[in-house]
C-alpha positions as CSV (number, residue, x, y, z in Angstrom):
1,M,123.5,139.9,112.3
2,E,122.4,140.2,108.7
3,Y,119.0,139.1,107.4
4,I,119.1,138.0,103.8
5,N,116.0,137.3,101.6
6,P,115.7,133.7,100.5
7,I,117.0,132.8,97.1
8,I,114.4,129.9,96.9
9,P,110.7,130.6,96.0
10,I,108.7,131.5,99.1
11,E,105.9,129.4,97.7
12,V,108.0,126.2,98.3
13,I,108.4,127.2,102.0
14,I,104.7,128.0,102.3
15,F,103.7,124.7,100.6
16,N,105.8,122.8,103.0
17,G,104.4,124.5,106.1
18,V,100.7,124.3,105.2
19,S,101.0,120.7,103.9
20,T,102.8,119.7,107.1
21,L,99.9,121.3,109.1
22,V,97.3,119.3,107.1
23,L,99.3,116.1,107.5
24,G,99.7,116.7,111.2
25,I,95.9,117.2,111.7
26,Y,95.0,114.1,109.9
27,I,97.6,111.9,111.7
28,Y,96.4,113.3,115.0
29,I,92.7,112.8,114.4
30,F,92.6,109.6,112.3
31,A,95.7,107.7,113.5
32,Y,95.7,108.8,117.1
33,K,92.4,110.0,118.3
34,L,90.3,107.5,116.4
35,S,92.6,104.5,117.2
36,N,91.8,104.7,121.0
37,N,95.3,105.8,121.8
38,H,96.9,102.4,120.7
39,Y,99.2,104.3,118.4
40,I,101.0,106.6,120.7
41,S,103.7,107.2,118.1
42,A,101.1,108.8,115.9
43,K,100.6,111.5,118.5
44,Y,104.2,112.4,118.6
45,I,104.7,112.4,114.8
46,S,101.7,114.7,114.6
47,Y,103.4,117.0,117.2
48,V,106.5,117.0,114.9
49,C,104.3,118.1,112.0
50,F,102.7,120.9,114.1
51,A,106.1,122.1,115.3
52,I,107.4,122.2,111.7
53,F,104.4,124.2,110.6
54,N,104.9,126.6,113.5
55,W,108.6,126.9,112.8
56,I,108.1,127.6,109.0
57,F,105.1,129.9,109.6
58,W,107.1,132.2,111.8
59,I,110.1,132.2,109.5
60,I,107.8,133.5,106.8
61,I,106.0,136.0,109.1
62,Q,109.3,137.3,110.3
63,N,110.7,137.7,106.8
64,K,107.6,139.3,105.2
65,Y,106.0,141.3,108.0
66,I,108.1,141.7,111.1
67,F,111.6,142.4,110.2
68,P,110.8,145.1,107.7
69,L,109.0,147.0,110.5
70,E,112.3,146.9,112.6
71,N,110.5,146.3,115.9
72,I,112.9,144.5,118.3
73,W,110.1,143.0,120.4
74,L,108.3,141.5,117.5
75,I,111.6,140.1,116.3
76,Y,112.3,138.7,119.8
77,I,108.9,137.0,120.0
78,A,109.2,135.6,116.5
79,N,112.6,134.1,117.3
80,V,111.4,132.6,120.6
81,I,108.6,130.8,118.8
82,I,111.0,129.7,116.0
83,Y,113.6,128.2,118.3
84,F,111.0,126.7,120.6
85,S,109.3,125.0,117.6
86,F,112.7,123.7,116.5
87,I,113.6,122.0,119.8
88,S,110.1,120.7,120.0
89,I,110.6,119.0,116.6
90,I,113.6,117.2,118.0
91,Q,112.0,116.3,121.3
92,S,108.8,114.9,119.7
93,L,111.0,112.9,117.3
94,I,112.7,111.3,120.2
95,F,109.4,110.3,121.8
96,F,108.1,109.1,118.5
97,A,111.1,106.8,118.2
98,I,110.6,105.5,121.8
99,S,106.9,104.8,121.3
100,F,107.2,103.4,117.7
101,N,105.5,100.0,117.5
102,D,104.7,100.2,121.2
103,T,101.4,100.9,123.0
104,R,102.9,103.1,125.6
105,L,105.9,105.4,126.2
106,S,108.8,103.8,128.1
107,K,109.3,105.5,131.5
108,K,113.1,105.0,131.4
109,Y,113.3,108.0,129.0
110,N,111.4,110.4,131.2
111,F,114.7,112.2,132.1
112,L,114.8,113.6,128.5
113,I,112.3,116.2,129.5
114,Y,114.8,118.0,131.7
115,P,117.3,119.0,129.0
116,Y,114.3,120.1,126.9
117,I,113.1,122.4,129.8
118,L,116.6,123.8,130.3
119,T,116.9,124.6,126.6
120,V,113.4,126.3,126.7
121,F,114.7,128.6,129.5
122,L,117.9,129.4,127.5
123,I,115.6,130.5,124.6
124,L,113.2,132.6,126.7
125,I,115.7,134.5,128.9
126,P,117.1,137.5,127.0
127,K,120.7,138.7,127.4
128,I,122.1,135.6,129.1
129,G,120.3,133.2,126.8
130,I,120.3,132.6,123.0
131,L,118.1,135.6,122.1
132,Q,119.0,139.3,122.7
133,L,117.0,142.5,122.7
134,N,119.5,143.9,120.1
135,M,118.5,145.0,116.7
136,E,121.9,144.4,115.2
137,N,122.5,141.0,116.8
138,P,119.1,139.5,118.0
139,I,120.7,136.0,118.2
140,A,123.8,135.3,120.3
141,Y,125.5,132.8,118.0
142,Q,128.8,132.7,119.9
143,S,127.3,132.4,123.3
144,I,127.5,129.4,125.7
145,A,123.7,129.1,125.5
146,Y,123.8,128.7,121.7
147,Y,126.5,126.0,122.0
148,I,124.3,124.2,124.5
149,L,121.4,124.3,122.0
150,L,123.8,122.9,119.4
151,L,124.9,120.1,121.7
152,Y,121.3,119.4,122.6
153,S,120.3,119.1,119.0
154,I,123.1,116.9,117.9
155,S,123.0,114.6,120.9
156,Y,119.2,114.1,120.5
157,L,119.6,113.4,116.8
158,I,122.2,110.7,117.7
159,L,119.9,109.3,120.4
160,Y,117.0,109.2,117.9
161,I,119.1,107.2,115.4
162,K,120.2,104.9,118.2
163,I,116.7,104.1,119.5
164,L,115.3,103.4,116.0
165,T,118.3,101.3,115.1
166,N,117.8,99.2,118.2
167,K,114.2,98.7,117.3
168,Y,115.3,97.7,113.8
169,N,117.7,95.1,115.1
170,S,115.3,93.7,117.7
171,T,112.3,93.1,115.4
172,H,111.9,90.0,113.2
173,N,109.0,91.5,111.2
174,Q,110.3,92.3,107.8
175,K,107.6,94.8,107.1
176,I,108.4,96.7,110.2
177,K,112.1,96.5,109.4
178,K,111.5,98.1,106.0
179,S,109.4,100.8,107.5
180,I,112.0,101.7,110.1
181,K,114.9,101.6,107.6
182,F,113.1,103.9,105.2
183,F,111.9,106.3,107.8
184,L,115.1,106.4,109.8
185,T,117.4,107.0,106.8
186,L,115.5,109.9,105.2
187,T,114.3,111.6,108.4
188,S,117.9,111.5,109.8
189,I,119.2,113.1,106.6
190,S,116.5,115.7,106.7
191,I,117.1,116.7,110.4
192,F,120.8,116.6,109.9
193,M,120.6,119.1,107.0
194,V,118.3,121.3,109.0
195,L,120.9,121.4,111.8
196,I,123.6,122.4,109.4
197,T,121.6,125.1,107.6
198,N,119.8,126.5,110.7
199,I,122.1,126.0,113.6
200,I,125.7,125.3,112.5
201,I,126.2,127.6,109.5
202,P,124.5,130.6,111.2
203,S,126.8,130.0,114.2
204,I,129.9,130.0,112.0
205,L,128.9,132.8,109.7
206,S,126.7,134.8,112.1
207,N,124.0,135.4,109.5
208,T,120.7,133.9,108.3
209,A,121.7,133.3,104.7
210,S,121.0,129.5,104.9
211,I,118.0,129.3,107.3
212,Y,115.5,129.2,104.4
213,Y,116.9,125.9,103.2
214,G,115.7,124.3,106.4
215,P,112.1,124.2,105.3
216,V,113.2,122.7,102.0
217,F,114.9,119.8,103.8
218,M,111.9,119.5,106.1
219,L,109.9,118.9,102.9
220,I,111.9,115.7,102.6
221,F,110.7,114.8,106.1
222,V,107.1,115.4,105.1
223,L,107.3,113.3,102.0
224,T,109.0,110.6,104.0
225,V,106.1,110.6,106.5
226,L,103.6,110.3,103.7
227,V,105.3,107.4,101.9
228,S,105.9,105.7,105.2
229,I,102.2,105.9,106.1
230,F,100.8,105.0,102.7
231,K,103.3,102.4,101.6
232,Y,104.8,100.9,104.7
233,K,101.8,101.5,107.1
234,L,104.0,103.3,109.6
235,I,100.9,104.3,111.5
236,Y,97.3,103.3,110.9
237,I,95.3,105.6,108.7
238,S,92.4,104.0,106.7
239,T,92.5,104.1,102.9
240,P,89.7,106.6,102.4
241,V,91.6,109.0,104.7
242,D,94.8,108.4,102.7
243,K,93.1,109.5,99.5
244,L,91.5,112.5,101.2
245,V,94.9,113.7,102.6
246,I,96.5,113.5,99.2
247,T,93.5,115.3,97.6
248,L,93.7,118.1,100.2
249,M,97.4,118.5,99.9
250,I,97.2,118.8,96.1
251,T,94.6,121.5,96.4
252,L,97.2,123.6,98.4
253,I,98.4,124.7,95.0
254,L,95.3,127.0,95.0
255,F,96.5,128.4,98.3
256,L,100.0,129.1,96.9
257,M,98.6,131.0,93.9
258,R,97.5,133.8,96.3
259,F,101.1,134.2,97.6
260,S,102.5,134.4,94.1
261,I,100.8,137.8,93.7
262,I,103.4,140.5,94.6
263,D,102.2,143.6,96.4
264,N,104.7,146.1,97.7
265,N,102.2,147.2,100.4
266,I,102.9,145.0,103.4
267,L,99.6,145.8,105.1
268,H,97.7,145.0,102.0
269,Q,99.5,141.6,101.6
270,L,98.8,140.8,105.3
271,Q,95.1,141.6,105.0
272,A,94.6,139.7,101.7
273,N,96.5,136.7,102.9
274,I,94.6,136.5,106.2
275,V,91.2,136.7,104.4
276,F,92.2,134.0,101.9
277,T,93.7,131.8,104.6
278,F,90.5,132.1,106.7
279,I,88.3,131.0,103.7
280,F,90.6,128.2,102.7
281,S,91.0,126.9,106.3
282,W,87.2,126.7,106.7
283,I,87.1,124.4,103.6
284,Y,89.6,122.1,105.3
285,I,87.8,122.2,108.6
286,F,84.5,121.3,107.0
287,L,85.9,118.4,105.1
288,T,87.9,117.1,108.1
289,R,84.8,117.3,110.3
290,E,82.7,115.4,107.9
291,V,85.2,112.6,107.5
292,Y,85.9,112.6,111.3
293,I,82.3,112.1,112.1
294,G,81.9,109.4,109.5
295,F,84.9,107.5,110.8
296,K,84.0,107.9,114.4
297,N,80.5,106.4,113.7
298,Q,82.2,103.6,111.7
299,I,84.4,102.8,114.6
300,L,81.4,102.7,117.0
301,L,79.7,100.4,114.6
302,N,82.7,98.2,114.3
303,N,83.0,98.0,118.1
304,K,79.3,97.0,118.4
305,K,79.9,94.5,115.6
306,R,82.8,93.0,117.6
307,E,80.7,92.8,120.7
308,L,77.9,91.1,118.8
309,E,80.4,88.6,117.3
310,V,81.6,87.8,120.8
311,V,78.0,87.2,121.9
312,L,77.2,85.1,118.8
313,A,80.4,83.1,119.3
314,S,79.5,82.4,122.9
315,K,76.0,81.3,121.8
316,N,77.4,79.1,119.0
317,S,79.9,77.5,121.4
318,F,77.1,76.9,124.0
319,L,74.9,75.1,121.4
320,Q,77.8,73.1,120.1
321,N,78.9,72.0,123.5
322,S,75.3,71.3,124.6
323,S,74.3,69.3,121.5
324,H,75.3,66.0,123.2
325,Q,73.4,66.8,126.3
326,F,70.3,67.8,124.2
327,R,70.4,64.7,122.0
328,T,71.4,61.8,124.3
329,P,68.4,61.7,126.6
330,L,66.0,62.4,123.7
331,T,67.5,59.6,121.7
332,V,66.9,57.2,124.6
333,I,63.3,58.4,125.0
334,L,62.7,58.0,121.3
335,G,64.2,54.5,121.3
336,Y,62.1,53.2,124.1
337,L,58.9,54.8,122.8
338,G,59.5,53.5,119.3
339,M,60.0,50.0,120.7
340,I,56.7,50.2,122.6
341,V,54.6,51.8,119.9
342,N,55.9,49.3,117.3
343,K,55.6,46.3,119.7
344,E,59.1,45.2,119.1
345,N,59.0,43.2,122.3
346,P,56.2,40.6,122.7
347,K,55.9,41.5,126.4
348,Y,54.5,44.9,125.6
349,E,50.7,44.6,126.0
350,L,48.9,47.9,125.7
351,N,45.3,48.8,125.4
352,N,44.2,51.2,122.7
353,T,44.0,54.2,125.0
354,T,47.6,53.7,126.3
355,K,48.9,53.0,122.8
356,D,47.3,56.2,121.5
357,D,48.8,58.3,124.3
358,L,52.3,56.8,123.9
359,N,52.0,57.3,120.1
360,K,51.3,61.0,120.8
361,A,54.3,61.2,123.2
362,Y,56.5,59.5,120.5
363,I,55.4,62.0,117.8
364,S,56.0,64.9,120.2
365,A,59.5,63.6,121.0
366,K,60.4,63.2,117.4
367,N,59.1,66.7,116.7
368,L,61.3,68.0,119.5
369,N,64.3,66.1,118.1
370,D,63.7,67.7,114.7
371,I,63.6,71.1,116.2
372,I,66.9,70.5,118.1
373,N,68.5,69.3,114.9
374,D,67.2,72.4,113.0
375,V,68.6,74.8,115.7
376,L,72.0,73.1,115.6
377,T,72.1,73.1,111.8
378,V,71.3,76.8,111.7
379,N,74.1,77.3,114.2
380,D,76.5,75.7,111.8
381,V,75.1,77.9,109.0
382,N,75.8,81.0,111.1
383,A,79.3,79.8,112.0
384,G,80.1,79.2,108.3
385,K,80.5,75.4,108.9
386,F,77.5,74.3,106.9
387,G,78.0,72.5,103.6
388,V,77.0,69.6,101.5
389,D,79.1,66.5,100.6
390,I,77.9,65.4,97.1
391,K,79.2,61.9,96.6
392,D,76.3,59.4,96.8
393,N,74.3,57.8,94.0
394,I,70.9,57.8,95.7
395,D,67.6,56.3,94.7
396,L,65.2,59.1,95.4
397,K,62.2,56.8,95.5
398,Q,63.8,54.7,98.1
399,L,64.9,57.8,100.1
400,I,61.3,59.3,100.1
401,N,59.8,55.9,101.0
402,S,62.1,55.8,104.0
403,I,60.8,59.2,105.1
404,I,57.2,58.1,104.7
405,Y,57.9,55.0,106.7
406,E,59.5,57.0,109.5
407,K,56.5,59.3,109.6
408,K,53.9,56.5,109.7
409,E,52.8,57.3,113.3
410,L,52.4,61.0,112.4
411,L,50.6,60.1,109.2
412,S,48.3,57.8,111.0
413,D,47.6,60.3,113.8
414,K,46.7,63.0,111.1
415,N,44.7,60.5,108.9
416,T,46.9,61.4,105.9
417,N,47.4,59.4,102.8
418,V,50.6,59.7,100.6
419,N,50.7,59.1,96.9
420,L,54.2,58.7,95.4
421,I,54.7,58.9,91.6
422,V,57.9,58.6,89.6
423,K,58.3,59.9,86.0
424,G,61.3,58.8,83.9
425,N,63.7,55.9,83.8
426,Q,66.5,57.3,85.9
427,S,67.0,55.4,89.1
428,T,69.7,57.3,91.0
429,V,71.0,60.8,91.4
430,K,74.2,62.3,92.9
431,I,73.4,64.3,96.0
432,D,74.2,64.6,99.7
433,S,71.6,62.1,100.8
434,N,71.6,63.1,104.5
435,K,71.1,66.8,103.7
436,V,68.5,66.3,101.0
437,K,66.6,63.9,103.2
438,E,66.6,66.6,105.9
439,A,65.2,69.2,103.4
440,I,62.5,66.8,102.1
441,N,61.7,65.8,105.7
442,N,61.1,69.4,106.7
443,I,58.8,70.0,103.7
444,F,57.0,66.7,104.3
445,D,56.3,67.6,107.9
446,N,54.6,70.8,106.8
447,A,52.5,69.0,104.3
448,I,51.3,66.6,107.1
449,F,50.6,69.3,109.6
450,Y,49.0,71.9,107.3
451,G,47.4,69.4,104.8
452,K,43.9,67.9,105.0
453,G,44.5,64.2,104.5
454,Q,46.2,63.9,101.1
455,I,49.8,64.4,100.0
456,D,51.0,63.8,96.4
457,I,54.7,63.4,95.8
458,L,56.1,63.5,92.3
459,I,59.7,62.6,91.3
460,N,60.3,63.8,87.7
461,Y,63.4,62.7,85.9
462,E,62.1,63.7,82.4
463,I,63.4,67.3,82.5
464,N,66.6,67.7,80.5
465,D,69.1,69.3,82.9
466,F,67.7,68.7,86.4
467,F,65.4,66.5,88.3
468,E,62.3,67.7,90.2
469,I,60.6,66.7,93.4
470,S,57.1,68.1,94.0
471,I,55.4,67.8,97.4
472,K,51.8,68.9,97.1
473,D,49.1,69.0,99.8
474,N,45.4,69.9,99.8
475,G,45.6,72.0,103.0
476,V,45.5,75.6,104.2
477,G,47.5,77.0,101.2
478,I,49.7,80.1,101.4
479,T,49.3,83.8,100.5
480,A,51.6,85.6,98.1
481,S,53.1,87.7,101.0
482,D,53.7,84.7,103.1
483,A,55.3,82.9,100.2
484,K,58.1,85.5,100.1
485,K,59.0,85.4,103.8
486,I,58.7,81.7,104.8
487,W,62.3,81.1,103.6
488,K,63.7,83.4,106.3
489,K,64.8,82.2,109.8
490,F,61.9,82.1,112.3
491,E,59.3,83.2,109.8
492,R,56.1,81.3,109.4
493,G,52.7,81.8,107.6
494,K,50.0,83.7,109.4
495,K,47.9,80.6,110.1
496,S,50.9,78.3,111.0
497,P,51.0,79.0,114.8
498,Q,47.3,78.2,115.1
499,I,47.7,74.8,113.4
500,N,51.1,73.8,114.6
501,P,52.2,75.9,117.6
502,N,55.4,73.8,118.1
503,G,57.0,74.7,114.7
504,S,60.4,76.4,114.9
505,G,60.2,78.5,111.8
506,L,63.6,77.0,110.7
507,G,62.6,74.1,108.5
508,L,62.1,75.9,105.2
509,Y,65.1,78.1,105.8
510,L,67.3,75.1,106.2
511,A,65.6,73.3,103.2
512,K,66.5,76.2,101.0
513,Q,70.1,76.4,102.3
514,I,70.5,72.7,101.4
515,I,69.0,72.9,97.9
516,V,71.0,76.1,97.1
517,Q,74.2,74.3,98.2
518,H,73.4,71.7,95.6
519,G,73.1,74.4,92.9
520,G,69.4,74.0,92.8
521,E,66.3,76.0,93.7
522,I,63.1,75.5,95.8
523,N,59.8,77.3,95.3
524,V,56.3,77.2,96.5
525,E,53.1,77.4,94.4
526,S,49.6,78.0,95.8
527,E,46.4,79.4,94.5
528,G,45.6,80.9,97.8
529,L,44.2,80.1,101.3
530,N,42.5,76.7,101.7
531,K,43.6,75.7,98.2
532,G,46.6,73.7,99.1
533,S,50.3,74.3,98.2
534,A,53.1,72.6,96.3
535,F,56.7,72.8,97.2
536,I,58.9,72.2,94.2
537,I,62.6,71.2,94.4
538,R,64.9,71.3,91.3
539,I,68.4,70.1,91.5
540,P,70.9,69.7,88.5
541,K,71.5,66.2,87.4
542,T,75.2,66.8,87.1
543,Q,77.1,67.6,90.3
544,S,80.8,68.2,89.7
545,Y,81.8,69.9,92.9
546,N,82.0,69.3,96.6
547,N,81.0,72.0,99.0
548,K,82.0,70.4,102.3
């Protein structure tokens, strides 16, 4: 047998081998290991890349370092690894085709492992197998074992094409169809040309003149895998990893620069290349490790987020389904208490003590009803179902008077007077009346509970672009630090729990959500503790959108 130096640049072969290794590592880690084994095909495509690298690496080693030493055992070992890597490429391609777009490997193809094992034995056993301990003819091209290898390679390539073709015909997903068509066509051409240059031609001509074209055709395979991953999403690799893979493969040019230096001393070449490869590899290992840790942590966070979303969805569902059970009995209680307290039936005869006690029960029931409504509304906000329907021409004076009337028992119980002033001639505004009423109601409740007997409400239409509602009390006031946090869920002022222990901490949060949905703003002004506070709502006069 005759060994012939390659007529193509050795750098091209080296580039293909190292880039295939890098690609295989990133597919294995980021598409297989970090996907919780859902993409089994990623594992096998990475095995193909590793086998290609191994195959190319030993072709280079044999050509540059082993064959010139004329050691038959080194040549035998190199050839064993080369042919073993070659049949592993084909075997892994088959398993990739079987597992493509599936979560597990079909068991009906388990028998394919036996021809693979047989071919491995034909490679390993000298004299009666493919390889010989013969310096002149280390490979028995005309032997039965070599023809079995040829049959094995061609039949597996045909089977590979058949499996992917069947998957192409059976799927209705056009994206998957395009991916299969692109990948199947180019990889089949690549493997077929490798078979011709590395198996068939050497068998006919009994020399190695064409084997160095195999890595060049494998470069087509590598580029096909890259395009299939990045463009057709053949297997899942996140976009940041896509960019990193491309960046690292481009930097392989630096690696090739070292091999372009010619040194006739084989030992010096080997030493220099080992040192350079070691340094360069550590750069890759460091970068890969950092990205791997980052993505692993991100996956853990995503899993926790999904678990939290399930819990929140269950909570939201429970609240939605239970809202009727919450409201119905409370509505009945409020109805009867309201009738008794307001003496809507002449048969109701109550002494002052009983009336006062029932009035307190009525106020507490209404407070509980408001809390339930707040909780359910916040649930809608969290579920993304909260919005405003701006379509009503509402008289704000009439709206606020209705709120004052509904709170007359509470106002009487707290000995609180309300003074309502209107500035300007405008009579109606375009708002979502139910939602704005809810917002004002929440602020008004706070003014009653935390005030000291006097509430001043101002409706101001005289501002050019918006109208303003100010609700001012003479109560406990609010500190600057509390003024920042009271708009958050379940946040209250420091003195709030002492004065009103039944508050939910949701009223002001919801009030702000409602006003913001109207394109407005809500703020609080206070000179400090025990100096009262004023909540000011500003909403644009022109509402040209619908948020519901």
